[in-house]
C-alpha positions, 0 to 999 in steps of 0.5 A: 446537167450531171453527166459523166465526164469522158476522159480524153485521149491523153489521159495524162494531162492533168485537170490544172494544164486544162484549165490553164489552156482555157485561160489562155484560150490555146486552139489546139490544146485538143479537147472540148470543155462543157458546162453542166450549168448552161448544158453547153460544150465549147472550144478552149478557146472561146470567148465566153465567161470563165465556168466556175470549175466545178461545172465544168467537165473534159471532153476529147471530142464534141460527139462525145459531148453531144453523147453526155447531153451537152448541145454546142455553143453557138459563139466558138460552133465546137462542132465545126471546124476551128478556124485553123482547119478551115483556113486549112481547107481553103490553101488545100482547095487553092493549091489543088486549083494551081494543080489543076491549071494549065497556067498560074492563077493570078492571086487576086483570083485565088484570093477571090475564090477563098472570100478573102483579100488578096494580100491576107491570102498571100500571107496566109498561103506562105504561112501555110505552105511555106513558100508564096502561091507564085513560087507554089505554082512555079515549083509544080511547073516544074515538076510537070515538066520534069514528069514530061522530059521523059515522054515529050519528043520535042523539049519545048513541047514539054516546056508549054505542056507544062504550063510554061508560057516561055519557053526562052524565059524557062530557060533562063532558069532552069538550071535552078528549076531542074538542077541542071538543063531540060535536055540534060534532064530528060538524057538522065544527066547526058552532058553533065560532069560528075566526079564522085569519089568512095572511101570507107568509114566505121559504117561502111563505104561512102561515095560521094557525088557533086556537080559543079553546083554543089554535093548531089548525092552521098550515099552510104553501103557496105558494096562499093560496086553497088554504090556506084550501080546506085549512081549510074542509075541516078545519073544514068548518062551523065558523064563520071569522073574519077575523084582528083586531089581537090574532090579527094579533100571533098570526100574526107570532109563528107567522112569527118561529117559521119565520123564527127557529126559535132562538127559544122559543115556548110555543104553547097548541095545539088538536089532535085526534089519536088516543091514538096520533097524540097520543103522536107528536106529544108526542115530536116536540116532544121532539126538541130544536132544531137535532137530527134523529131518525128514525121509528125512534127515535121509536118506540122513544121512545114505547114502541112500536119495531115502529111506526116505518111507523105513526108516520111515518103520524101525522107525515104527519097532523100539522097543525100545522106547525114548532110540532108538528115532523115536519120534524125526523123523517128516514130511519134513515140521516139522508137527507131523508124526505117533507114534507107542506108539500114536502122543500124547506122541511123542508131549509129548516127544518133548516137554520135550526134547526142554526144558531147563534142 
């Protein structure tokens, strides 16, 4: 068979690199290869006997190989989803089951539905989502509760409607789930004491706010009043307290983090977000100083490679500038992407981080 080779989308990859991917059976190499003597095309990770190089053609997709006259290998089945994709489909289905269930499904029932053993399903779920099925279900209940608190007449009703079987057990861990008690959360932070202060740095004004658990907001802008209003809108009924000497030291620490990012700070944080947002924010904190990552990179890091757009949304929702470094996320081509505190500030922060201490 003398069908012409179809170039890969990334035509810059050298031929040798593709053969090396076949040799190491790289399931994520992003191409298929066809063998002229057999008329079959395979995945790079196929266990078939290696073919002679002169008989091999490369294609970006199985559909292109089939249009060139090749048929799918019956061993590696390249015309069907790969193992990683099949696993992702199973986990996505399990997540949807948890999302729609009134009470958290048992691990065994989720595993049976996926056709896997409970132990293997547990490992696969954690590898894909970064959390256990139980933790995922708990986070989803907390999301439903947060959404329902504003509309519910009674807090207890919202707790049970969110899928919690015991109000007393929920209250024992409510601060960890919401960052404050359910009543305080519903009431816009009513009853919560929140200290805040505004200072000036080379990028403008910096507002820092914190509860007794940790920093809950770091906002950057050009207008003191606008920053204060932003904080008030976010926690409209919290008791805002001006800075004392101790908190002034915390503000100075944050400003130092902005001005000299080579310095290391271990800030206690008190942030509220969905399970997905929390995953993204944790991944952002893992991006090394002076480095950048794309939205797709972050999506892969949290085990959700198809969620780059949702990652961008989580970055935009980040209320803590610099300490949760959403400024380190750029477009896939390395160009500067949006930043809620201004692209110029983002560029300045990245330039400072890339400089030698």
